[in-house]
FIZA-127351 format. One line per 5 residues: number of its first residue (from 0); their letters; for each residue x, y, z of C-alpha. Coordinates in nm, 4 decimals, decimal comma. Last residue first. Example, Ala and Ser with C-alpha at 12.3 -4.5 7.8 and 13.67 -1.06 7.14 Angstrom:
% residues 2
1> sa> 1,3670 -0,1060 0,7140; 1,2300 -0,4500 0,7800
//
This chain:
% residues 404
403> lrpas> -4,4767 1,7523 -1,3988; -4,4411 2,1198 -1,4772; -4,6732 2,3986 -1,3690; -4,4967 2,7379 -1,3660; -4,2860 2,8030 -1,0565
398> snvvk> -4,3239 3,1400 -0,8843; -4,4948 2,9981 -0,5765; -4,8295 2,9478 -0,4021; -4,8928 2,5822 -0,3123; -5,2429 2,4829 -0,2036
393> iqigs> -5,3201 2,1446 -0,0493; -5,6801 2,0328 -0,0154; -5,8373 1,7661 0,2039; -6,1736 1,5870 0,2169; -6,2492 1,7259 -0,1273
388> tfgdi> -6,5181 1,9231 -0,3063; -6,3338 2,2100 -0,4733; -6,4822 2,5479 -0,5723; -6,2693 2,7528 -0,3349; -6,3822 2,5220 -0,0526
383> tsdey> -6,6919 2,3094 -0,1007; -6,7526 2,0909 0,2038; -7,0666 1,8772 0,2164; -6,9704 1,5303 0,3389; -6,6045 1,4592 0,2770
378> yanfa> -6,3971 1,3056 0,5530; -6,1185 1,3790 0,7989; -6,0276 1,1649 1,0973; -5,8716 1,2935 1,4172; -5,6530 1,1464 1,6888
373> gefyi> -5,6336 1,3078 2,0289; -5,3701 1,4400 2,2638; -5,4182 1,6228 2,5912; -5,1659 1,8299 2,7784; -5,0963 1,9270 3,1387
368> gtpgd> -4,8119 2,1560 3,2430; -4,5787 2,0673 3,5283; -4,6166 1,8371 3,8308; -4,5959 1,5135 3,6356; -4,7561 1,3092 3,3597
363> itpst> -5,1149 1,4186 3,4189; -5,3241 1,3110 3,1189; -5,5973 1,5194 2,9586; -5,8910 1,3199 2,8210; -5,9885 1,1766 2,4820
358> aslvi> -6,2812 1,1226 2,2461; -6,1635 1,0851 1,8878; -6,1649 1,4052 1,6866; -6,4009 1,4747 1,3991; -6,2877 1,6430 1,0826
353> epiii> -6,4327 1,8436 0,7945; -6,2595 2,1254 0,6053; -5,8982 2,0042 0,6050; -5,6972 2,2746 0,4265; -5,3163 2,2524 0,4270
348> qiaen> -5,1814 2,5779 0,2833; -4,8348 2,6314 0,1395; -4,6778 2,9719 0,0811; -4,3820 3,1183 -0,1083; -4,2220 3,4534 -0,0269
343> daqgv> -3,8569 3,3618 -0,0894; -3,9124 3,3956 -0,4662; -4,2591 3,5337 -0,5405; -4,5651 3,3496 -0,4183; -4,6879 3,6108 -0,1738
338> kpttt> -4,5887 3,9457 -0,3175; -4,2676 4,1325 -0,2429; -4,3395 4,3719 -0,4027; -4,6628 4,5708 -0,3859; -4,9322 4,4826 -0,6373
333> gpaal> -5,1878 4,3342 -0,3979; -5,0719 4,0540 -0,1684; -5,4087 4,0081 0,0054; -5,3423 3,9932 0,3792; -5,2361 3,6557 0,5169
328> tttgr> -4,9580 3,8120 0,7221; -4,6319 3,6833 0,8642; -4,4093 3,7477 0,5656; -4,0934 3,6056 0,4065; -4,2036 3,2437 0,3951
323> vltll> -4,5626 3,1522 0,4690; -4,6779 2,8152 0,6009; -5,0556 2,8111 0,6389; -5,2473 2,5497 0,8384; -5,6273 2,5364 0,8209
318> isket> -5,8227 2,2817 1,0260; -6,1990 2,2285 1,0489; -6,4224 2,0898 1,3243; -6,7256 1,8606 1,3551; -6,8471 1,7749 1,7033
313> nnnaa> -6,8016 1,4163 1,8235; -6,9095 1,5292 2,1747; -6,5860 1,4146 2,3428; -6,3718 1,5671 2,0712; -6,5728 1,8907 2,0679
308> lllaa> -6,5323 1,9160 2,4460; -6,1554 1,8830 2,4079; -6,1607 2,1562 2,1450; -6,3667 2,3797 2,3755; -6,1220 2,3159 2,6619
303> sadtf> -5,8465 2,4524 2,4369; -5,9148 2,8159 2,5321; -5,9261 2,7616 2,9079; -5,6063 2,5618 2,8788; -5,4951 2,2000 2,8403
298> makis> -5,2009 2,2385 2,6023; -5,2622 2,0570 2,2785; -5,1426 1,7491 2,0909; -5,3281 1,6881 1,7649; -5,3182 1,3615 1,5710
293> gsvtv> -5,3762 1,2708 1,2101; -5,6097 1,1082 0,9610; -5,7148 1,1186 0,5974; -5,8506 0,8067 0,4266; -5,8905 0,7790 0,0512
288> vgapl> -6,1113 0,5052 -0,0934; -5,9090 0,2525 -0,2909; -5,6462 0,3041 -0,5585; -5,5844 0,0394 -0,8212; -5,2208 -0,0652 -0,8614
283> akrtg> -5,2165 -0,2486 -1,1940; -5,0059 -0,4936 -1,3935; -4,7853 -0,5880 -1,1012; -4,4778 -0,7921 -1,1942; -4,4428 -1,1662 -1,1349
278> ggglv> -4,3639 -1,2527 -1,4953; -4,7042 -1,1383 -1,6168; -4,8004 -1,4647 -1,7808; -5,0689 -1,5266 -1,5220; -5,1627 -1,1994 -1,3559
273> ygegg> -5,0482 -0,9942 -1,0547; -5,2403 -0,6890 -0,9318; -5,2424 -0,7715 -0,5579; -5,1223 -0,4357 -0,4309; -5,4641 -0,2722 -0,3975
268> lnnsi> -5,3701 0,0810 -0,2989; -5,5109 0,2346 0,0174; -5,4753 0,5941 -0,1059; -5,3752 0,7113 0,2417; -5,3336 1,0794 0,3278
263> tidsi> -5,1632 1,1016 0,6669; -5,1361 1,4064 0,8890; -4,8874 1,2302 1,1153; -4,8450 1,4662 1,4019; -4,9775 1,8112 1,4787
258> sdiya> -4,7817 1,9679 1,7610; -4,8182 2,1805 2,0749; -5,1438 2,3490 1,9734; -5,2496 2,6146 2,2286; -5,2229 2,9375 2,0302
253> vaals> -5,5378 2,9231 1,8183; -5,6333 3,1331 1,5163; -6,0048 3,1316 1,4380; -6,1962 2,9804 1,1485; -6,5695 3,0424 1,1272
248> tmste> -6,5800 3,1536 0,7638; -6,4360 2,8241 0,6345; -6,7269 2,8102 0,3863; -6,8740 2,4616 0,4078; -6,7014 2,2985 0,7039
243> atgpt> -6,6828 2,6108 0,9133; -7,0526 2,6914 0,8800; -7,1625 2,5346 1,2058; -6,9050 2,4139 1,4557; -6,5904 2,6218 1,5078
238> gimvh> -6,2947 2,6036 1,2727; -5,9366 2,5692 1,3956; -5,6553 2,7889 1,2634; -5,2793 2,7727 1,2927; -5,1827 3,0706 1,0750
233> aavle> -5,1907 3,3374 1,3471; -4,9559 3,1216 1,5539; -4,6818 3,1332 1,2908; -4,6135 2,8361 1,0653; -4,2762 2,9626 0,9437
228> fvdyp> -4,1511 2,8549 1,2892; -4,2116 2,4978 1,1693; -3,9122 2,5065 0,9413; -3,9887 2,5036 0,5741; -3,7345 2,3398 0,3494
223> rseye> -3,4718 2,5107 0,1320; -3,4690 2,2928 -0,1812; -3,4536 2,5332 -0,4750; -3,5841 2,3207 -0,7589; -3,3778 2,0717 -0,9540
218> letga> -3,4939 2,0083 -1,3101; -3,3697 1,7181 -1,5168; -3,4015 1,7395 -1,8950; -3,0450 1,6592 -2,0050; -3,0681 1,2912 -1,9125
213> amaat> -3,4268 1,2019 -1,8177; -3,4179 0,8199 -1,8020; -3,0519 0,8077 -1,7003; -2,8285 0,5565 -1,8745; -2,6908 0,2125 -1,7794
208> evtee> -3,0172 0,0631 -1,6529; -3,1289 -0,1699 -1,3735; -3,5013 -0,2503 -1,3718; -3,7527 -0,2506 -1,0896; -4,1167 -0,3520 -1,1220
203> aamid> -4,4780 -0,2560 -1,0623; -4,4319 -0,0011 -0,7853; -4,5475 0,0884 -0,4336; -4,4499 0,4089 -0,2515; -4,4965 0,5223 0,1101
198> ldlgv> -4,4171 0,8921 0,1147; -4,2811 1,0898 0,4079; -4,2831 1,4688 0,4519; -4,1441 1,6302 0,7668; -4,1846 1,9957 0,8599
193> ygevp> -3,8505 2,1108 0,9960; -3,7491 2,1894 1,3521; -3,9545 2,2855 1,6552; -4,2987 2,1967 1,7957; -4,3251 1,9304 1,5276
188> ftlkm> -4,5517 1,9512 1,2201; -4,5545 1,6082 1,0535; -4,6897 1,5360 0,7057; -4,7497 1,1782 0,5879; -4,8173 1,0611 0,2330
183> snvcc> -4,9690 0,7224 0,1512; -4,9815 0,4538 -0,1175; -4,8153 0,6787 -0,3720; -4,7968 0,5019 -0,7074; -4,4982 0,3768 -0,9049
178> glfrr> -4,5523 0,1917 -1,2324; -4,1836 0,1705 -1,3156; -3,8910 0,1722 -1,0738; -3,5460 0,2401 -1,2163; -3,2106 0,1626 -1,0643
173> ysatt> -2,9532 0,3642 -1,2574; -2,5927 0,2557 -1,2105; -2,2890 0,4660 -1,3016; -1,9807 0,2715 -1,3995; -1,6947 0,3560 -1,1629
168> lgayq> -1,9631 0,4010 -0,8977; -2,0437 0,7334 -0,7322; -2,3242 0,8257 -0,9754; -2,5922 0,6023 -0,8265; -2,9033 0,7470 -0,9907
163> aelsf> -3,2199 0,6267 -0,8169; -3,5037 0,6452 -1,0706; -3,8768 0,6819 -1,0243; -4,1415 0,6458 -1,2938; -4,4901 0,7750 -1,2216
158> spieg> -4,8481 0,6587 -1,1892; -5,1391 0,9006 -1,1759; -5,3983 0,9388 -0,8988; -5,7714 0,9660 -0,9618; -5,9090 1,2522 -0,7541
153> isfth> -5,8702 1,4177 -0,4141; -5,7557 1,7790 -0,4219; -5,4488 1,9747 -0,5267; -5,4362 2,3498 -0,5866; -5,1318 2,5120 -0,7496
148> iypat> -5,1524 2,8910 -0,7249; -4,8983 3,0660 -0,9464; -4,6979 3,3818 -0,8914; -4,6179 3,4477 -1,1691; -4,7600 3,5895 -1,4894
143> evpsv> -4,8750 3,4491 -1,8187; -4,8578 3,6772 -2,1212; -4,5032 3,5763 -2,2169; -4,6074 3,2202 -2,3155; -4,3219 2,9755 -2,2763
138> iadln> -4,3750 2,7730 -1,9591; -4,7462 2,7887 -1,8789; -4,8112 2,7652 -2,2504; -4,6676 2,4122 -2,2510; -4,9351 2,2811 -2,0184
133> egttt> -4,8718 1,9406 -1,8701; -5,1066 1,7159 -1,6728; -5,0659 1,3826 -1,8462; -5,3747 1,4432 -2,0658; -5,5625 1,1603 -1,8927
128> ygenn> -5,4011 1,2744 -1,5692; -5,6553 1,2327 -1,2944; -5,9988 1,3879 -1,2792; -6,0568 1,7588 -1,3171; -5,7139 1,8280 -1,4570
123> nvlvt> -5,7394 2,2061 -1,4748; -5,4181 2,3651 -1,5958; -5,3650 2,7281 -1,6905; -5,6579 2,9018 -1,5229; -5,5849 3,2695 -1,5889
118> ggsgk> -5,6001 3,5398 -1,3248; -5,8126 3,8493 -1,3830; -6,0585 3,7947 -1,0990; -5,7809 3,7033 -0,8558; -5,7155 3,3351 -0,7991
113> syisn> -5,7420 3,1997 -0,4469; -5,5532 3,1956 -0,1173; -5,7557 3,0969 0,1894; -5,7946 3,3100 0,5058; -6,1717 3,3546 0,4477
108> tvviy> -6,0914 3,4959 0,1045; -5,7346 3,5990 0,0225; -5,6599 3,7305 -0,3268; -5,3777 3,6535 -0,5688; -5,2921 3,9227 -0,8181
103> dtlsd> -5,4908 4,0520 -1,1107; -5,3570 4,1320 -1,4577; -5,2202 3,7739 -1,5028; -5,1696 3,6141 -1,1618; -5,1552 3,2474 -1,2621
98> avkrk> -5,3897 2,9577 -1,1971; -5,3152 2,5867 -1,1576; -5,5709 2,3141 -1,0847; -5,4725 1,9603 -0,9961; -5,6669 1,6479 -0,9096
93> gltya> -5,4661 1,3372 -0,8231; -5,4001 1,3458 -0,4471; -5,0665 1,1679 -0,3936; -4,8945 1,2064 -0,7310; -4,9999 1,5700 -0,7548
88> flpym> -4,8793 1,6388 -0,4007; -4,5445 1,4811 -0,4898; -4,5186 1,6927 -0,8055; -4,6103 1,9993 -0,5915; -4,3073 1,9745 -0,3660
83> fptll> -4,1732 2,3154 -0,4665; -4,2563 2,5221 -0,1570; -4,0494 2,2787 0,0543; -4,1530 2,0059 0,2994; -3,8735 1,7771 0,4115
78> tsltg> -3,7910 1,4350 0,2657; -3,8488 1,0675 0,3317; -3,9102 0,8221 0,0474; -4,0512 0,4954 0,1721; -4,0700 0,1406 0,0413
73> spnkn> -4,2018 -0,0772 -0,2391; -4,1004 -0,3218 -0,5096; -4,3009 -0,6436 -0,4627; -4,1980 -0,9010 -0,7190; -4,3935 -1,2257 -0,7309
68> grapk> -4,2202 -1,5544 -0,6627; -3,9333 -1,7377 -0,8278; -3,9079 -2,1109 -0,7810; -3,6771 -2,2766 -0,5305; -3,3818 -2,5061 -0,6154
63> vpnrs> -3,4175 -2,8295 -0,4179; -3,2614 -2,8868 -0,0774; -3,0488 -3,1953 -0,0095; -3,2143 -3,4592 0,2101; -3,2180 -3,7106 -0,0711
58> grils> -3,4661 -3,9600 -0,2142; -3,6484 -3,7082 -0,4317; -3,9246 -3,5663 -0,2124; -4,0953 -3,2669 -0,3759; -4,1740 -2,9635 -0,1588
53> ntikn> -3,9969 -2,7018 -0,3700; -3,9786 -2,3767 -0,1720; -4,1146 -2,0626 -0,3383; -3,8755 -1,7688 -0,3286; -4,0500 -1,4365 -0,2774
48> eankv> -3,9179 -1,1189 -0,4324; -3,8450 -0,7755 -0,2922; -3,7384 -0,4660 -0,4819; -3,6413 -0,1499 -0,3031; -3,7740 0,1909 -0,1998
43> nfnsy> -3,5523 0,2763 0,0960; -3,4760 0,6438 0,0484; -3,3865 0,8734 0,3380; -3,3178 1,2441 0,3668; -3,4458 1,3474 0,0253
38> piiig> -3,4225 1,6173 -0,2400; -3,6427 1,5213 -0,5379; -3,5047 1,5893 -0,8858; -3,7931 1,6372 -1,1303; -3,7490 1,4863 -1,4779
33> vkdat> -3,9052 1,7237 -1,7246; -4,2332 1,7806 -1,9045; -4,3117 2,1467 -1,9741; -3,9892 2,2694 -2,1266; -3,7057 2,4571 -1,9549
28> satsf> -3,5098 2,1363 -1,8867; -3,4939 2,0700 -2,2590; -3,5971 1,7876 -2,4921; -3,9276 1,7011 -2,3345; -3,9598 1,3866 -2,1281
23> taltg> -4,1092 1,0406 -2,1447; -4,2100 0,8389 -1,8402; -4,1502 0,4664 -1,8722; -4,4747 0,2730 -1,9103; -4,5911 0,0893 -1,5974
18> yasei> -4,9318 0,2577 -1,5933; -4,9838 0,4814 -1,8933; -4,8700 0,8387 -1,9679; -4,6217 0,8183 -1,6813; -4,5214 1,1142 -1,4622
13> gvvik> -4,1517 1,1716 -1,3948; -3,9307 1,1222 -1,0914; -3,5590 1,1630 -1,0179; -3,3746 1,0609 -0,6996; -3,0071 1,1598 -0,7009
8> tnsgk> -2,7125 0,9827 -0,5409; -2,4146 1,2078 -0,4662; -2,4421 1,2227 -0,0867; -2,5905 0,8728 -0,0602; -2,2639 0,7161 -0,1586
3> aqam> -2,1826 0,4325 -0,3991; -1,8530 0,2588 -0,3287; -1,5604 0,2750 -0,5680; -1,2805 0,0307 -0,4875
//
């Protein structure tokens, strides 16, 4: 008997042109719109359906056949952060801008990567994905040059199709979820190990198919995840009060952070989009106001006392986290190989320009070192970072041209 196994089951995603409409793909894996294979550690997105009990009395104690209820496909996709996760960032945040390094390489301003003066803006979806977010020239034109800077900020989120491909069965099974949207994304930076990435997904409906939705056009990126040691101390930066939230010029590296847990971007989807005649499937998943939150655990030291004071005084702070593979410097890459963004030299930046921490106090749990831990909430008030107005930004610098 053939039993399906997780080890040979693939998860494939693709952006939809309209909510609940199966994603369509180009005819080759080198083209601009392909099925993206997502490496994962746990996948429990599944369908759920109510059964409505019949309350009629019919002269017998035997139960009556129940009616069907609404379908509620949802669940989590757990993976690890890699330099090629930009489809998931696009699905979570919405706005996307991609620039290349044509004639002028990436520059670093106030510790943040940005396009050099000669770089070309290839994709600039200012609000959502009305043009589905592709750019064929970014794939085939010889004048465009890696590395690329993919910048994601808060906007209207797209929907996507997701397919679990169970290849281990005698007859392959493809369980397909249409009208998927990211309800929330959570990043976790432990004191050791890999950087975790968890997505809470909601969908319109699930179907079972006999053929893959993106057969022949699937793209699998290199999947080596970041470990937290690639977030070196010089790249854990906290902004001081004043100009930090508007220009990031007051950032300073800190060496007292033990861990940053559960940086969560929540889209607060309205999951009630059922209509009469709709067969119990969602016809819409409208996004609400974004919330961004997290938690910082820090050693209680002379240096961290200022952060604790800021929490108790409700003083605004900023956070910048930079994961860099292959180098430990934020210096401008210039023309010398290897450059930031080339293979094995990729970078990801998490930019949170405006936060306040909840008031907290150190706790004494024993005779050894003392720590304090406090939640924070991010917001948008007046921050404009690299031309973007957003409560959080994620920048990915890699050699991969923009495909969704």
